[in-house]
C-alpha positions in Angstrom: 70.1 -5.9 -53.1 68.4 -5.9 -49.9 65.1 -8.1 -51.2 67.3 -11.2 -52.3 68.6 -11.3 -48.7 65.3 -10.8 -47.1 63.9 -13.8 -49.2 67.0 -16.1 -48.8 66.2 -15.3 -44.6 62.6 -16.0 -44.8 63.3 -19.2 -47.1 66.2 -20.2 -44.0 63.6 -19.6 -41.3 60.9 -21.3 -43.0 63.1 -24.6 -43.6 63.9 -24.5 -39.7 60.7 -24.0 -38.6 59.6 -27.4 -40.9 62.1 -29.3 -39.8 61.5 -28.3 -36.0 58.0 -28.8 -36.5 58.6 -32.7 -38.1 60.9 -33.6 -35.6 58.2 -32.4 -32.7 55.4 -34.2 -34.9 58.0 -37.7 -34.7 58.4 -37.2 -31.0 54.9 -36.6 -30.3 54.0 -39.8 -32.4 56.9 -42.0 -30.1 55.5 -41.2 -27.0 53.7 -44.2 -25.2 50.2 -44.3 -25.7 48.4 -43.4 -22.6 45.3 -44.1 -21.1 41.7 -42.0 -22.5 39.4 -44.1 -20.6 38.2 -44.6 -17.4 39.0 -47.8 -16.0 36.6 -49.7 -15.2 36.2 -52.8 -11.8 39.5 -55.0 -12.2 38.4 -57.0 -9.0 36.5 -60.3 -8.2 33.3 -60.4 -7.6 31.6 -61.0 -3.9 28.8 -63.9 -3.5 26.4 -61.0 -2.7 26.6 -58.0 -4.7 27.1 -54.5 -2.7 26.0 -51.6 -3.8 29.6 -50.5 -3.6 31.0 -53.3 -5.5 27.7 -52.4 -8.2 29.2 -48.8 -7.9 32.9 -50.0 -8.9 31.5 -52.4 -12.1 29.5 -49.3 -13.6 32.5 -46.7 -12.2 30.2 -44.8 -11.0 29.5 -43.1 -7.4 27.6 -45.0 -5.0 25.4 -41.7 -4.6 24.6 -40.6 -8.8 21.5 -40.5 -10.2 19.6 -42.7 -12.1 19.9 -41.1 -15.7 23.7 -41.4 -15.2 24.0 -45.1 -13.9 21.4 -45.9 -17.0 24.0 -44.2 -19.3 27.2 -45.7 -17.0 25.5 -49.5 -17.3 25.0 -48.3 -21.3 28.9 -47.7 -21.8 30.3 -50.6 -20.0 27.1 -52.8 -21.7 28.5 -51.8 -25.1 32.1 -52.9 -24.4 31.0 -56.5 -22.9 27.9 -57.4 -24.9 27.4 -61.2 -25.4 26.2 -60.6 -29.1 29.7 -58.2 -29.6 31.8 -60.9 -28.3 31.3 -60.5 -24.2 30.4 -62.8 -21.7 27.6 -63.7 -20.9 28.4 -63.7 -17.0 30.1 -60.1 -17.3 26.6 -59.4 -19.1 24.5 -60.6 -16.2 26.8 -59.0 -13.2 26.6 -55.8 -15.0 23.1 -55.8 -15.1 23.0 -57.0 -11.5 24.9 -53.8 -11.0 22.5 -51.4 -12.9 19.4 -53.5 -10.9 21.0 -52.3 -7.1 22.1 -49.0 -8.2 18.7 -48.4 -9.3 17.0 -50.0 -6.1 15.7 -52.9 -8.6 17.3 -55.5 -6.3 16.2 -59.0 -7.0 16.7 -61.5 -3.9 18.6 -64.6 -6.9 21.2 -62.1 -7.7 22.6 -63.1 -11.0 21.7 -65.9 -12.8 24.9 -67.3 -12.5 
């Protein structure tokens, strides 16, 4: 006699847990999306790029080692490469920022 009672309670508990799980999943999917990536530099460009501006463009600190600068440059260039629909102007500024951060600054600056 107790076995059918226990089975019925188990089924009811599983149904309630399933209902709660579905409601929780729908609430999770309905929440507004949050930014998962770092934001890159959104400001305008200075006439002559400074080390601070170069670090902001690449999304690194001014004291970042060279290998991390190259890695950050690669990530930003993948997102803004002209062959993938990006801007030639932005690509030149990103390359200029990498050169400044690595100490390979040219006197001419950007190609534009």
